[in-house]
NUMILUM-35254 format. One record per residue (C-alpha): residue number from 1; residue in three letters; x, y, z. Coordinates in Angstrom, 3 decimals, padded with zeros to 6 digits. Layout:
residues N
R    k    r        xx        yy        zz
R  NUM  Ala         X         Y         Z
...
END
This chain:
residues 303
R    k    r        xx        yy        zz
R    1  Met   099.937   116.117   144.215
R    2  Arg   096.123   116.446   144.296
R    3  Arg   094.729   118.805   141.254
R    4  Val   092.075   120.830   141.426
R    5  Phe   090.133   120.439   138.098
R    6  Arg   088.701   123.214   136.070
R    7  Asn   084.410   122.913   136.314
R    8  Trp   083.581   124.495   133.205
R    9  Ala   080.413   124.285   133.110
R   10  Val   080.454   126.199   136.280
R   11  Gly   082.966   128.714   134.832
R   12  Ala   081.349   129.581   131.697
R   13  Val   078.521   131.045   133.718
R   14  Leu   080.032   132.367   135.898
R   15  Ala   082.288   134.240   132.595
R   16  Leu   078.700   135.631   130.835
R   17  Ala   077.828   136.586   134.210
R   18  Val   080.697   138.571   134.368
R   19  Leu   079.979   139.902   130.758
R   20  Ala   076.010   141.214   131.882
R   21  Thr   077.710   143.193   134.519
R   22  Ala   081.013   144.990   133.050
R   23  Cys   081.033   144.608   129.239
R   24  Gly   084.306   144.434   127.555
R   25  Ser   086.314   142.700   130.795
R   26  Gly   088.001   140.560   128.696
R   27  Asp   086.765   137.446   130.487
R   28  Ser   085.110   136.054   127.780
R   29  Thr   085.779   132.673   125.524
R   30  Glu   083.530   134.788   123.133
R   31  Gly   085.736   136.667   120.594
R   32  Glu   088.070   136.953   117.485
R   33  Pro   089.629   132.781   116.592
R   34  Ile   093.007   132.428   118.147
R   35  Thr   095.374   130.948   115.963
R   36  Val   098.266   128.609   117.373
R   37  Gly   101.300   128.172   115.665
R   38  Ser   104.468   125.875   116.020
R   39  Phe   108.010   125.161   114.842
R   40  Asn   108.541   122.224   112.236
R   41  Phe   109.674   119.389   114.264
R   42  Asn   107.121   116.854   116.451
R   43  Glu   107.815   118.348   119.850
R   44  Ser   106.257   122.205   118.964
R   45  Thr   103.314   120.514   117.246
R   46  Ile   102.361   118.610   119.804
R   47  Val   102.719   121.286   122.589
R   48  Ala   101.103   123.610   120.374
R   49  Glu   098.023   121.061   119.982
R   50  Ile   098.152   120.936   123.508
R   51  Tyr   097.184   124.597   123.934
R   52  Ala   094.902   124.480   120.924
R   53  Gln   092.692   121.606   122.225
R   54  Ala   092.783   123.176   125.911
R   55  Leu   091.236   126.256   124.608
R   56  Glu   088.919   124.455   122.640
R   57  Arg   088.090   122.452   124.794
R   58  Ala   087.203   125.554   127.315
R   59  Gly   085.093   127.039   124.812
R   60  Tyr   087.202   129.605   122.487
R   61  Thr   087.767   129.338   118.721
R   62  Val   091.152   128.206   117.458
R   63  Glu   092.308   128.005   114.460
R   64  Arg   096.527   126.166   113.375
R   65  Ser   099.004   127.019   111.604
R   66  Leu   101.531   124.712   112.313
R   67  Asn   104.836   123.504   110.928
R   68  Leu   105.991   127.126   109.697
R   69  Gly   109.271   126.645   110.062
R   70  Asn   112.034   128.275   112.020
R   71  Arg   112.400   131.085   114.478
R   72  Glu   112.906   132.887   111.524
R   73  Val   109.280   132.596   110.158
R   74  Val   107.785   132.151   113.365
R   75  Lys   108.485   135.222   115.749
R   76  Pro   107.258   137.614   112.607
R   77  Ala   104.182   135.727   111.955
R   78  Leu   103.730   136.159   115.716
R   79  Glu   105.031   140.297   116.023
R   80  Thr   102.541   140.914   112.593
R   81  Gly   099.719   138.871   114.333
R   82  Glu   099.762   135.793   111.751
R   83  Ile   099.800   133.838   114.615
R   84  Asp   098.988   134.520   118.291
R   85  Leu   100.164   132.102   120.286
R   86  Val   102.997   129.441   120.002
R   87  Pro   105.264   127.147   122.342
R   88  Glu   108.575   129.099   122.930
R   89  Tyr   111.854   127.780   125.286
R   90  Val   113.136   130.678   127.259
R   91  Gly   116.659   130.057   126.593
R   92  Thr   116.571   129.854   122.622
R   93  Ile   113.861   133.120   122.491
R   94  Asn   116.072   134.897   125.203
R   95  Ser   119.159   134.912   123.087
R   96  Phe   117.232   134.778   119.468
R   97  Leu   116.149   138.710   121.126
R   98  Gly   119.393   140.030   122.293
R   99  Gly   119.163   139.031   125.405
R  100  Ser   121.628   136.741   128.129
R  101  Pro   120.100   133.081   129.111
R  102  Thr   121.773   131.697   131.756
R  103  Ser   120.783   127.717   133.701
R  104  Asp   118.411   130.013   135.879
R  105  Ser   115.082   129.837   134.126
R  106  Glu   113.585   132.522   136.717
R  107  Ala   115.719   135.160   135.867
R  108  Thr   116.236   134.090   131.895
R  109  Trp   112.384   133.904   131.778
R  110  Asn   111.959   137.355   133.112
R  111  Glu   114.317   138.692   130.426
R  112  Ala   113.217   137.165   127.754
R  113  Lys   109.456   138.799   128.882
R  114  Thr   110.884   142.294   129.207
R  115  Leu   112.596   141.695   125.420
R  116  Phe   109.615   140.346   123.878
R  117  Glu   107.035   142.970   125.542
R  118  Asp   108.565   145.630   123.304
R  119  Leu   107.227   144.004   120.074
R  120  Gly   103.901   143.399   121.118
R  121  Val   104.782   140.044   122.840
R  122  Thr   104.577   138.452   126.214
R  123  Leu   105.481   135.642   128.017
R  124  Leu   103.172   133.520   130.156
R  125  Ala   104.415   131.039   132.810
R  126  Phe   107.128   128.343   131.721
R  127  Ser   106.597   124.831   132.340
R  128  Pro   108.612   122.863   134.434
R  129  Ala   109.269   120.593   131.552
R  130  Gln   113.257   121.451   129.310
R  131  Asp   114.360   120.785   125.980
R  132  Lys   117.907   121.790   125.918
R  133  Asn   121.593   120.081   124.877
R  134  Ala   122.043   117.151   126.719
R  135  Tyr   125.539   115.191   126.842
R  136  Val   124.820   111.714   126.374
R  137  Val   126.523   108.117   127.044
R  138  Thr   125.574   104.767   126.670
R  139  Ala   124.180   102.961   130.366
R  140  Glu   127.939   100.431   129.319
R  141  Thr   130.126   103.680   129.100
R  142  Ala   128.956   105.137   132.295
R  143  Ser   129.375   102.319   134.547
R  144  Ala   132.805   101.653   133.153
R  145  Asn   133.947   105.344   133.124
R  146  Gly   131.797   106.021   136.347
R  147  Leu   129.951   108.747   134.722
R  148  Thr   126.917   110.367   136.257
R  149  Thr   128.637   114.475   135.463
R  150  Ile   129.898   116.004   132.678
R  151  Ser   133.209   116.939   135.340
R  152  Asp   133.361   113.461   135.597
R  153  Leu   134.086   113.312   132.084
R  154  Ala   137.730   114.916   132.974
R  155  Pro   139.635   111.791   133.846
R  156  Val   138.842   110.113   130.639
R  157  Ala   137.921   112.666   128.292
R  158  Ala   141.494   112.271   126.014
R  159  Asn   140.388   108.114   125.497
R  160  Leu   136.722   109.520   123.860
R  161  Arg   135.502   110.460   120.754
R  162  Phe   132.663   113.053   121.202
R  163  Gly   129.995   113.415   118.420
R  164  Gly   127.429   116.421   117.315
R  165  Pro   126.567   119.032   115.239
R  166  Pro   129.260   120.738   112.567
R  167  Glu   128.834   123.459   114.049
R  168  Cys   129.399   121.936   117.503
R  169  Pro   133.394   123.343   118.040
R  170  Glu   132.804   127.038   117.786
R  171  Arg   129.139   126.951   119.747
R  172  Glu   129.557   128.204   123.352
R  173  Phe   127.130   125.839   124.427
R  174  Cys   128.605   122.763   122.628
R  175  Leu   132.256   121.451   122.083
R  176  Leu   133.567   125.290   123.040
R  177  Gly   131.513   124.936   126.045
R  178  Leu   132.928   122.172   127.047
R  179  Gln   136.389   123.302   126.554
R  180  Thr   136.247   126.746   128.301
R  181  Val   133.659   125.401   131.094
R  182  Tyr   134.738   122.245   131.919
R  183  Gly   138.406   122.309   130.607
R  184  Leu   137.598   118.795   128.562
R  185  Glu   139.924   117.852   125.754
R  186  Phe   138.593   114.378   123.319
R  187  Ala   140.221   112.248   121.572
R  188  Glu   138.215   113.288   118.326
R  189  Phe   135.079   115.155   117.477
R  190  Val   133.035   113.568   114.691
R  191  Pro   130.781   115.569   112.856
R  192  Leu   127.193   114.652   113.327
R  193  Asp   123.872   115.521   112.439
R  194  Ala   121.703   117.954   114.759
R  195  Ala   120.666   115.254   117.232
R  196  Gly   119.161   113.380   114.483
R  197  Pro   119.258   109.815   113.068
R  198  Ile   122.974   109.521   112.534
R  199  Thr   123.939   111.099   115.455
R  200  Val   121.792   108.255   117.590
R  201  Ala   123.563   105.546   114.990
R  202  Ala   126.602   106.635   115.916
R  203  Leu   125.864   106.193   119.658
R  204  Glu   124.287   103.151   119.331
R  205  Gly   127.219   101.871   117.030
R  206  Gly   130.272   102.572   118.870
R  207  Asp   131.271   105.288   116.596
R  208  Val   131.354   107.624   119.286
R  209  Asp   131.375   107.387   122.971
R  210  Leu   129.559   110.546   123.754
R  211  Ala   127.046   112.171   122.118
R  212  Leu   125.194   115.867   121.779
R  213  Leu   121.263   114.743   121.933
R  214  Phe   118.127   116.989   122.954
R  215  Ser   117.129   116.143   126.967
R  216  Ser   113.335   115.398   125.709
R  217  Gln   114.317   113.382   122.923
R  218  Gly   112.315   109.932   123.286
R  219  Val   115.328   107.765   122.038
R  220  Ile   117.264   108.173   125.391
R  221  Ala   114.460   106.307   127.198
R  222  Glu   114.057   104.293   124.506
R  223  Lys   117.671   102.940   124.604
R  224  Gly   118.763   103.251   128.689
R  225  Trp   120.836   106.055   127.711
R  226  Val   122.742   108.226   130.401
R  227  Val   122.356   112.186   130.578
R  228  Leu   124.931   113.561   132.234
R  229  Glu   124.270   116.341   134.845
R  230  Asp   125.639   119.942   133.307
R  231  Asp   127.026   119.985   137.263
R  232  Met   128.476   123.441   136.232
R  233  Gly   125.703   125.051   134.384
R  234  Leu   126.747   125.277   131.148
R  235  Gln   123.263   125.127   129.337
R  236  Ala   120.773   127.841   129.624
R  237  Ala   117.295   126.986   130.548
R  238  Glu   115.120   126.211   128.054
R  239  Asn   111.988   125.360   129.863
R  240  Leu   108.660   125.637   127.097
R  241  Val   106.417   128.847   127.912
R  242  Pro   104.218   130.027   125.677
R  243  Ala   104.266   133.385   123.849
R  244  Ile   101.469   135.242   122.970
R  245  Arg   100.227   138.538   121.564
R  246  Gln   099.463   140.983   124.673
R  247  Ala   096.944   142.089   121.793
R  248  Val   094.633   138.891   122.618
R  249  Val   095.679   138.867   126.334
R  250  Asp   093.689   142.104   126.886
R  251  Glu   091.042   140.513   124.419
R  252  Tyr   089.994   137.561   126.491
R  253  Gly   092.249   138.572   129.721
R  254  Glu   093.012   136.244   133.579
R  255  Glu   090.586   133.385   132.418
R  256  Leu   092.939   132.462   128.703
R  257  Thr   096.074   132.941   130.407
R  258  Asn   094.294   130.953   133.885
R  259  Leu   094.269   128.257   131.375
R  260  Leu   097.232   128.340   129.439
R  261  Asp   099.700   129.004   132.527
R  262  Glu   097.637   125.403   134.503
R  263  Val   098.623   123.793   131.294
R  264  Ser   101.744   124.710   131.403
R  265  Gln   102.694   123.827   134.727
R  266  Leu   101.467   120.151   134.222
R  267  Ile   103.727   119.313   131.285
R  268  Ala   106.019   117.462   133.495
R  269  Gln   109.376   116.300   132.119
R  270  Asp   108.292   112.603   131.712
R  271  Ala   105.758   113.251   130.177
R  272  Leu   107.233   115.322   127.459
R  273  Ile   109.737   112.589   126.608
R  274  Glu   107.470   110.019   126.782
R  275  Met   105.345   112.232   123.915
R  276  Asn   108.078   112.781   121.994
R  277  Lys   109.142   109.037   121.861
R  278  Arg   105.078   108.359   120.502
R  279  Ala   106.110   110.616   117.900
R  280  Asp   109.287   110.200   117.227
R  281  Ile   109.440   106.411   117.741
R  282  Asp   106.226   104.987   117.721
R  283  Gly   104.664   107.302   114.677
R  284  Asp   101.815   108.249   116.578
R  285  Asp   100.025   111.829   115.183
R  286  Pro   100.577   114.920   117.378
R  287  Ala   096.697   115.825   117.565
R  288  Val   096.095   112.425   119.025
R  289  Ile   098.774   112.510   121.387
R  290  Ala   097.989   116.114   122.881
R  291  Gly   094.105   115.314   122.668
R  292  Asp   095.591   112.147   125.322
R  293  Trp   097.583   114.258   127.594
R  294  Leu   094.697   116.786   128.451
R  295  Asp   092.416   113.214   128.982
R  296  Asp   094.937   112.261   131.224
R  297  Asn   095.238   115.496   132.792
R  298  Gly   091.309   116.111   133.220
R  299  Tyr   090.278   118.532   130.583
R  300  Pro   086.893   117.177   129.635
R  301  Ala   086.562   116.722   125.664
R  302  Thr   084.014   119.492   124.123
R  303  Glu   080.845   118.158   123.695
END
């Protein structure tokens, strides 16, 4: 689909004209610096850099506070104004705020947005790209057992070893969910790490037949593994979404939110997987990866 690229020079002139006629309208890049934060893993840092660099290329002043830690650290930092913007995941933040996420992206986003607004934070448009639990088999296992969906595991699960994080048996979106939603009983559950190198090595080495990974991990495509379709909707939607303080939205207005919405809509699943591969497997710098993505998508670098 043809994309209409933002004319930055014209946009800047229009913004100045609006300021001249309607002081305080909120549609200007002039104002307090916008602090962009991230969780402490590569995907979050890459997407945070995409937002940060897109803002900088549009003329906003940006500061960074990356690799902060987990949600217990990041959420209070956002609420108190230590950071202004962070890439979130609709299902996880919905659950963290006390909601009930489902596989419906729109409904999950709407509930999370409502819950977050009570804390002075809003969610902008969500991306088509998601990072959620994925049940993965090797191409050989898929071919030998005719596996394309999780439901296809039913006749063979009793012969398969399933590997996942130690807490998986008690989690509704992990083994517990596979049992209650899909009726699956495996030959053995093997405790591993949370979609990390131990899990990757176990699946590659044949120590498990099915493994819990994350849907945007570059290693899945790198190894030619098969993600089984969640055909009964066990997993909650986990679309990437910018969480931003309402005060920042009020200060900068639609120019800011339109830009971030545009960027989010352009982050496709295959692009997210490729960017993660570059960081996690090839060892590329997340800031460089983000800059390359912006170049490829028509966002001109600042002079």
